[in-house]
C-alpha positions as CSV (number, residue, x, y, z in Angstrom):
1,M,113.4,102.4,95.8
2,S,115.1,102.4,92.4
3,L,115.3,105.7,90.5
4,N,116.6,104.1,87.2
5,D,114.9,105.8,84.2
6,A,114.2,104.3,80.9
7,D,116.4,105.6,78.1
8,A,114.8,106.4,74.7
9,T,118.1,106.0,72.9
10,D,118.7,102.5,74.3
11,A,118.4,99.7,71.9
12,G,116.0,97.9,74.2
13,F,113.6,100.9,74.6
14,A,111.0,99.5,72.2
15,A,111.1,96.1,74.0
16,R,110.8,97.9,77.3
17,I,107.7,99.7,76.1
18,R,106.2,96.4,74.9
19,S,106.9,94.9,78.3
20,A,105.3,97.8,80.1
21,L,102.2,97.6,77.8
22,F,102.0,93.8,78.5
23,W,102.0,94.2,82.3
24,R,100.0,97.4,82.5
25,S,97.3,96.5,80.0
26,G,97.4,92.8,80.7
27,S,96.9,93.3,84.4
28,Q,94.2,95.9,83.7
29,I,92.3,93.4,81.5
30,V,92.4,90.7,84.2
31,A,91.6,93.2,86.9
32,Q,88.6,94.5,84.9
33,M,87.4,91.0,84.3
34,I,87.4,90.5,88.1
35,S,85.7,93.9,88.6
36,W,83.1,93.3,85.9
37,T,82.2,89.9,87.2
38,S,81.5,91.3,90.6
39,T,79.8,94.4,89.1
40,L,77.4,92.3,87.1
41,A,76.6,90.2,90.1
42,V,76.0,93.3,92.3
43,I,73.9,95.1,89.7
44,R,71.4,92.2,89.7
45,L,71.1,92.6,93.5
46,L,70.9,96.3,93.8
47,D,68.4,98.8,92.4
48,P,68.9,101.6,89.8
49,A,68.2,104.1,92.5
50,D,71.3,102.9,94.5
51,Y,73.4,103.7,91.4
52,G,71.7,107.0,91.0
53,L,72.6,108.0,94.6
54,F,76.2,106.8,94.1
55,A,76.5,108.8,90.9
56,M,75.6,111.9,92.8
57,T,78.4,111.4,95.3
58,Q,80.9,110.7,92.4
59,V,80.3,114.2,91.1
60,I,81.6,115.6,94.4
61,L,84.5,113.1,94.7
62,N,85.7,113.7,91.1
63,F,85.5,117.4,91.5
64,M,87.5,117.2,94.8
65,A,90.0,114.7,93.3
66,F,91.3,117.2,90.8
67,L,93.1,118.8,93.7
68,N,94.7,115.6,94.9
69,G,98.2,116.5,93.5
70,Y,98.4,114.1,90.5
71,G,99.7,117.0,88.5
72,L,102.8,117.0,90.7
73,V,103.3,113.3,89.9
74,S,103.1,114.0,86.2
75,A,105.8,116.6,86.7
76,L,108.0,113.9,88.3
77,V,107.5,111.7,85.3
78,Q,108.1,114.5,82.7
79,S,111.3,115.8,84.5
80,E,114.5,114.7,82.8
81,T,116.1,114.0,86.2
82,L,114.8,113.0,89.6
83,D,116.4,112.5,93.0
84,S,115.2,111.2,96.4
85,H,114.9,114.8,97.9
86,R,112.4,115.8,95.3
87,L,110.4,112.6,96.0
88,R,110.3,113.5,99.7
89,Q,109.1,117.0,98.8
90,A,106.4,115.6,96.5
91,F,105.3,113.2,99.2
92,G,105.0,116.0,101.7
93,I,102.9,118.0,99.4
94,M,100.6,115.0,98.6
95,L,100.1,114.3,102.3
96,L,99.0,117.9,103.0
97,L,96.8,118.3,99.9
98,N,94.9,115.0,100.5
99,G,94.5,115.5,104.2
100,A,93.0,118.9,103.5
101,L,90.7,117.4,100.8
102,A,89.4,114.8,103.3
103,L,88.5,117.6,105.8
104,L,86.9,119.8,103.1
105,Q,84.7,116.9,101.9
106,L,83.5,116.4,105.5
107,A,82.5,120.1,105.6
108,I,80.6,120.2,102.3
109,A,78.8,116.9,102.7
110,P,75.6,118.4,104.1
111,V,75.7,121.1,101.4
112,A,75.7,118.5,98.7
113,A,72.9,116.6,100.4
114,D,70.8,119.8,100.4
115,Y,71.5,120.4,96.7
116,Y,70.4,116.9,95.6
117,E,67.6,116.9,98.2
118,Q,68.9,113.4,99.3
119,P,69.9,113.4,103.1
120,L,71.8,110.1,102.7
121,I,74.3,111.8,100.4
122,A,76.0,113.5,103.4
123,D,76.7,110.2,105.2
124,L,78.0,108.6,102.0
125,L,80.4,111.5,101.3
126,R,81.8,111.5,104.9
127,V,82.9,107.8,104.6
128,Q,84.2,108.3,101.1
129,A,86.6,111.0,102.4
130,L,88.9,108.2,103.5
131,I,89.8,107.6,99.9
132,Y,92.0,110.7,99.8
133,L,94.3,109.5,102.6
134,A,95.4,106.5,100.5
135,T,96.3,108.7,97.4
136,P,99.9,109.7,98.4
137,F,100.9,106.1,98.9
138,I,99.7,105.3,95.4
139,S,100.8,108.3,93.4
140,I,104.5,108.6,94.2
141,P,105.4,105.0,93.6
142,E,103.5,105.2,90.3
143,A,105.7,108.1,89.2
144,V,108.9,106.3,89.9
145,M,107.8,103.1,88.2
146,G,106.4,105.1,85.3
147,R,109.8,106.8,84.7
148,S,111.5,103.4,84.5
149,L,108.6,101.8,82.6
150,D,108.3,99.2,85.4
151,F,104.7,98.0,85.5
152,R,105.2,94.4,86.6
153,R,105.1,95.0,90.4
154,P,102.1,97.4,90.4
155,A,100.3,94.9,88.0
156,I,100.4,92.3,90.7
157,V,99.2,94.7,93.4
158,N,96.4,95.9,91.1
159,L,95.2,92.3,90.7
160,V,95.2,91.7,94.5
161,A,93.3,95.0,95.1
162,A,90.8,94.2,92.4
163,A,90.1,90.8,94.0
164,A,89.7,92.4,97.4
165,A,87.3,95.1,96.1
166,A,85.3,92.5,94.2
167,A,84.9,90.3,97.4
168,M,83.8,93.4,99.3
169,A,81.2,94.3,96.7
170,I,79.7,90.9,96.4
171,G,79.7,90.4,100.1
172,G,78.0,93.8,100.7
173,A,75.4,93.2,98.1
174,M,74.5,89.8,99.5
175,A,74.4,91.2,103.0
176,G,71.8,93.8,101.9
177,W,74.0,96.9,102.3
178,G,72.4,98.6,99.3
179,V,74.2,101.8,98.2
180,W,76.8,101.3,100.9
181,T,78.1,98.4,98.9
182,L,79.2,100.9,96.2
183,V,81.0,103.0,98.8
184,Y,83.0,100.3,100.6
185,A,84.3,98.5,97.5
186,P,86.2,101.5,96.1
187,L,87.6,102.2,99.6
188,T,88.9,98.7,99.7
189,L,90.5,99.0,96.3
190,F,92.3,102.2,97.2
191,W,93.7,101.1,100.5
192,V,94.8,97.7,99.4
193,K,96.5,99.4,96.4
194,G,98.2,102.0,98.6
195,I,99.5,99.4,101.0
196,G,100.5,97.1,98.3
197,Y,102.4,99.7,96.3
198,S,104.3,100.7,99.4
199,I,105.4,97.1,100.0
200,A,106.1,96.3,96.4
201,T,108.3,99.3,95.8
202,R,109.7,99.7,99.3
203,F,108.3,103.2,99.3
204,L,108.8,104.4,102.9
205,P,110.3,107.9,102.6
206,V,110.1,110.5,105.3
207,P,108.1,113.4,103.9
208,S,109.8,116.7,103.5
209,F,107.9,119.9,104.2
210,D,110.8,122.1,103.0
211,F,109.4,123.1,99.7
212,R,112.3,125.3,98.5
213,G,113.2,124.5,94.9
214,T,109.8,123.0,94.0
215,G,108.7,125.9,91.9
216,A,109.1,124.2,88.5
217,M,107.3,121.0,89.8
218,V,104.5,123.1,91.3
219,A,104.2,125.2,88.1
220,F,103.9,122.1,85.9
221,G,101.4,120.6,88.3
222,A,99.4,123.8,88.4
223,S,99.2,123.8,84.6
224,L,97.7,120.3,84.6
225,L,95.5,121.4,87.5
226,G,93.7,123.8,85.3
227,S,93.1,121.2,82.6
228,Q,91.9,118.7,85.2
229,L,89.4,121.2,86.6
230,F,88.0,121.8,83.2
231,W,87.9,118.1,82.5
232,I,85.9,117.6,85.8
233,V,83.4,120.2,84.7
234,Q,83.1,118.6,81.3
235,S,82.8,115.0,82.5
236,Q,80.6,115.5,85.6
237,A,78.3,118.2,84.3
238,D,75.7,115.7,83.1
239,V,75.1,114.0,86.4
240,F,75.4,117.3,88.4
241,I,72.6,118.8,86.2
242,A,70.6,115.6,86.0
243,G,70.7,115.2,89.8
244,R,68.2,118.0,90.2
245,W,66.0,117.1,87.2
246,L,65.8,113.3,87.3
247,S,64.8,110.8,90.0
248,P,67.5,108.5,91.5
249,H,66.0,105.7,89.4
250,E,66.2,107.5,86.1
251,L,69.7,108.8,86.9
252,G,70.8,105.3,87.8
253,L,69.7,104.0,84.4
254,Y,71.5,106.8,82.6
255,A,74.7,106.5,84.8
256,E,74.9,102.8,84.2
257,A,74.4,103.2,80.5
258,L,77.3,105.6,80.5
259,F,79.4,103.2,82.6
260,L,78.7,100.4,80.1
261,T,79.5,102.4,77.0
262,Q,82.6,104.0,78.6
263,I,84.2,100.7,79.7
264,F,86.8,100.7,77.0
265,V,87.7,104.4,77.0
266,S,87.7,104.7,80.8
267,K,89.3,101.4,81.8
268,F,91.7,100.5,78.9
269,I,92.8,103.8,77.5
270,P,94.2,105.2,80.8
271,P,96.5,102.3,81.3
272,L,97.8,102.7,77.8
273,N,98.2,106.4,78.4
274,D,100.1,105.6,81.6
275,V,102.7,103.8,79.4
276,A,102.4,106.4,76.6
277,F,103.2,109.4,78.7
278,P,106.7,108.3,80.0
279,A,107.4,106.8,76.6
280,Y,106.6,110.0,74.8
281,A,108.4,112.0,77.4
282,R,111.6,110.0,76.7
283,M,111.1,110.9,73.0
284,Q,110.2,114.6,73.5
285,R,113.2,115.8,71.4
286,D,111.8,114.0,68.3
287,P,108.2,115.2,67.6
288,A,108.1,113.5,64.3
289,R,108.7,110.2,66.0
290,I,105.9,110.9,68.4
291,A,103.5,111.7,65.6
292,A,104.3,108.5,63.8
293,S,103.9,106.5,67.1
294,F,100.6,108.3,67.8
295,C,99.1,107.5,64.4
296,K,100.1,103.8,64.9
297,A,98.3,103.9,68.3
298,V,95.2,105.5,66.8
299,R,95.1,102.9,64.1
300,L,95.4,99.9,66.5
301,L,93.1,101.2,69.2
302,L,90.3,102.2,66.9
303,L,90.4,98.7,65.4
304,V,89.3,97.6,68.9
305,S,87.1,100.4,70.0
306,C,85.1,101.0,66.8
307,P,83.7,97.5,66.3
308,L,83.1,97.3,70.0
309,Y,81.0,100.4,70.2
310,F,79.2,100.1,66.8
311,G,78.4,96.5,67.8
312,M,77.2,97.7,71.2
313,A,74.9,100.2,69.5
314,V,73.1,97.6,67.3
315,T,72.9,94.9,70.1
316,A,71.9,97.3,72.9
317,E,68.7,95.5,73.9
318,P,69.9,91.9,74.2
319,L,73.2,93.2,75.6
320,V,71.5,95.0,78.5
321,A,69.1,92.1,79.1
322,T,71.9,89.6,79.3
323,L,74.4,91.5,81.4
324,F,72.1,93.5,83.7
325,G,68.8,91.7,83.8
326,E,65.3,92.5,82.7
327,K,64.8,95.3,85.3
328,W,67.5,97.3,83.5
329,L,66.0,97.1,80.0
330,A,64.9,100.8,80.1
331,M,68.6,101.8,79.7
332,A,68.9,100.2,76.3
333,P,68.0,103.3,74.3
334,F,70.6,105.3,76.2
335,V,73.3,102.6,75.4
336,R,72.3,102.8,71.7
337,V,72.9,106.5,71.4
338,L,75.9,106.8,73.7
339,A,77.8,104.0,72.0
340,F,78.1,106.0,68.8
341,A,79.8,108.9,70.7
342,M,82.5,106.8,72.3
343,P,84.9,106.3,69.3
344,F,85.3,110.1,69.3
345,M,86.0,110.1,73.0
346,T,88.6,107.3,72.5
347,L,90.5,109.4,70.0
348,Q,90.1,112.6,72.0
349,V,91.6,111.3,75.3
350,M,94.7,109.9,73.5
351,F,96.1,113.4,72.9
352,A,96.7,114.4,76.6
353,P,99.8,112.3,77.2
354,V,101.4,113.6,74.1
355,S,100.9,117.3,75.0
356,N,102.1,116.7,78.6
357,A,105.2,114.7,77.4
358,L,106.2,117.5,75.1
359,G,106.1,119.9,78.1
360,R,102.9,121.6,76.8
361,P,100.3,121.0,79.5
362,G,98.7,124.4,78.6
363,I,97.4,122.7,75.4
364,T,95.7,120.1,77.5
365,A,94.2,122.9,79.6
366,R,92.9,124.7,76.5
367,V,91.3,121.5,75.2
368,S,89.7,120.8,78.6
369,M,88.5,124.4,78.7
370,A,86.8,123.9,75.4
371,G,85.2,120.8,76.7
372,A,84.0,122.6,79.9
373,V,82.1,124.9,77.7
374,I,80.8,122.6,74.9
375,M,79.6,119.7,77.0
376,P,77.7,121.5,79.8
377,V,75.9,123.7,77.3
378,A,74.9,120.5,75.4
379,F,73.8,118.9,78.6
380,L,71.7,121.9,79.7
381,A,69.9,121.8,76.3
382,G,69.5,118.0,76.4
383,I,68.2,117.6,79.9
384,R,64.9,119.3,78.8
385,F,64.2,116.0,77.0
386,G,65.1,113.8,80.0
387,A,67.8,111.3,80.3
388,I,67.7,110.4,76.5
389,G,68.4,114.1,75.9
390,L,71.7,113.8,77.8
391,A,72.7,110.8,75.6
392,W,72.0,112.8,72.5
393,A,74.1,115.7,73.9
394,W,77.1,113.3,74.0
395,L,76.6,112.2,70.4
396,L,76.1,115.7,69.0
397,A,78.7,117.6,71.0
398,F,81.7,115.2,71.4
399,P,82.6,115.1,67.7
400,L,83.0,118.9,67.9
401,L,85.2,118.7,70.9
402,T,87.3,116.0,69.2
403,L,87.9,118.4,66.2
404,V,89.0,121.1,68.6
405,T,91.4,118.7,70.2
406,V,93.0,117.6,67.0
407,R,93.5,121.2,66.0
408,L,95.1,122.2,69.2
409,A,97.0,119.1,70.3
410,G,98.1,117.9,66.9
411,K,100.1,121.0,66.0
412,P,103.1,120.7,68.4
413,M,104.0,117.2,67.1
414,G,103.4,118.1,63.5
415,L,100.4,115.8,63.1
416,K,98.7,116.1,59.7
417,A,95.0,115.7,59.5
418,G,95.4,113.4,56.5
419,D,97.7,111.0,58.4
420,L,95.1,110.9,61.2
421,L,92.3,110.1,58.8
422,T,94.3,107.5,57.1
423,A,95.0,105.8,60.5
424,A,91.3,105.9,61.5
425,M,89.8,104.9,58.2
426,P,90.2,101.1,58.3
427,A,88.5,100.7,61.7
428,V,85.7,103.2,60.9
429,T,84.7,101.9,57.5
430,A,84.9,98.2,58.6
431,S,82.9,98.9,61.7
432,V,80.1,100.7,59.8
433,A,79.8,97.9,57.4
434,M,79.8,95.4,60.2
435,A,77.0,97.3,62.1
436,V,74.8,97.3,58.9
437,I,75.3,93.5,58.5
438,V,74.5,92.8,62.2
439,A,71.4,95.0,62.2
440,G,70.2,93.2,59.1
441,I,70.7,89.8,60.6
442,D,69.0,90.9,63.8
443,L,65.8,91.7,61.8
444,M,65.8,88.2,60.3
445,L,66.3,86.3,63.5
446,P,63.4,84.4,65.0
447,P,62.4,85.2,68.6
448,L,65.2,84.1,70.9
449,A,66.2,84.4,74.5
450,A,68.4,87.5,75.0
451,P,71.7,85.5,75.6
452,L,71.2,83.4,72.5
453,R,70.3,86.4,70.4
454,L,73.3,88.3,71.7
455,A,75.6,85.4,71.0
456,A,74.3,85.1,67.4
457,L,74.8,88.8,66.8
458,I,78.3,88.9,68.3
459,G,79.4,85.9,66.2
460,T,78.0,87.6,63.0
461,G,79.7,90.8,63.9
462,A,83.1,89.3,64.6
463,A,83.1,87.2,61.4
464,S,82.0,90.1,59.2
465,F,84.5,92.5,60.7
466,A,87.4,90.1,60.2
467,A,86.3,89.3,56.7
468,I,86.0,93.0,55.8
469,L,89.5,93.8,57.1
470,L,91.0,90.8,55.3
471,L,89.4,91.9,52.0
472,F,90.0,95.7,52.2
473,A,92.6,96.4,54.8
474,R,95.1,93.6,54.6
475,P,98.1,95.8,55.6
476,T,96.4,96.6,58.8
477,I,96.0,92.9,59.6
478,D,99.7,92.3,58.8
479,E,100.6,95.1,61.2
480,I,98.6,93.6,64.0
481,I,100.1,90.2,63.4
482,N,103.6,91.6,63.4
483,L,102.9,93.5,66.7
484,V,101.5,90.5,68.4
485,V,103.8,87.8,67.1
486,R,106.8,90.2,67.2
487,R,108.1,89.0,63.9
488,S,109.5,92.5,63.1
489,M,110.4,95.6,64.9
490,P,108.7,98.9,64.0
491,A,110.9,101.4,62.1
């Protein structure tokens, strides 16, 4: 397996980043199209209660997964040098950690079932423990390919894995497996990806259980471990709290509204961060260059996320009816509120790879610590008003967490608040104007079937957003054209 690293001083470094973005993001888009097609088909066959039960198990899986050793993998990416012996050591640690996690989940499965007062939860968790055993065969190859900015081979594997998981999901739903459909599909995804990565990268090392000299790697991973723990508390507190207050049906509606509104930030930002982290790491000696690159990323990503989320908010009812079906219409109010919170989340999660690349994982930990306090407190207050209270907790609390993140994570790279506002302004102002226009058109439309109404509103939103940018933010349009067409290289 090649250990060739990307060189930030090389003349082709920018082209290598573009290639990495193309393969990582391009494959993610195609994989998500496959996944969404199967998901929408499965949603129409399953009941909201099935998704409520599955959401309860995900709290346990996500809490356990923060111990799966991915912090060690980040240490391998951030390190200036890497040899095969360190890879073997990391692989040995990953095998031990994830084997222990699988056993631990088997032990706590009945405890989780008692907490939620849902006996089926125990059986679901026992089967889901198999996911951890595939993790070492995914994580180590990702580290090596991340250092070299090689995302072509894993892109192909990801597409194959997505297709296999989609086939499993649709087949299970049609066979009447119910909530088990939602268990077997991710298992298929993980194991196909693990086997595929091993084959594509020829990753067949003998693990080393001689851990001498791994202190720095473990320390870096431990720093990230703290931030991951706090992130899990922040991101899973709502379902953990709601599992005792809401019925599986109500929780399923809320969980799927959260899934829909987080599609961009949870499915497209992580692949970009996968590329951003090694790219920033190779530029770690030049914080000013990182700050400029970060502002450019903010400007371009908000141009996608803001119109998407503002449009989602004003078209929530026909959107849910079209994608999910009439039996899911009760989730539309949740979508409307949650969508306005997601641009803040998009911005907030972009900071983590910068802090980690600068060798400052403690900043990520402090940000996550703040989130682990702010968000659970908001959820505890919101749950008193039911599921809609949880949605409002997102909208009221996440802007505060974003401000804390900008303050803590922006300082090491010399990021100025004015530069960040300047980068965000074109997307935000154009999206607000677009949302007002779409909402006004919606009031004037005659009664239409949900798909037709949605299509009319999407067309109106796209046309108005483009016109607003052309009239008031032409330099931003030129920047996008230059990036896509590659007519000029960035300074």
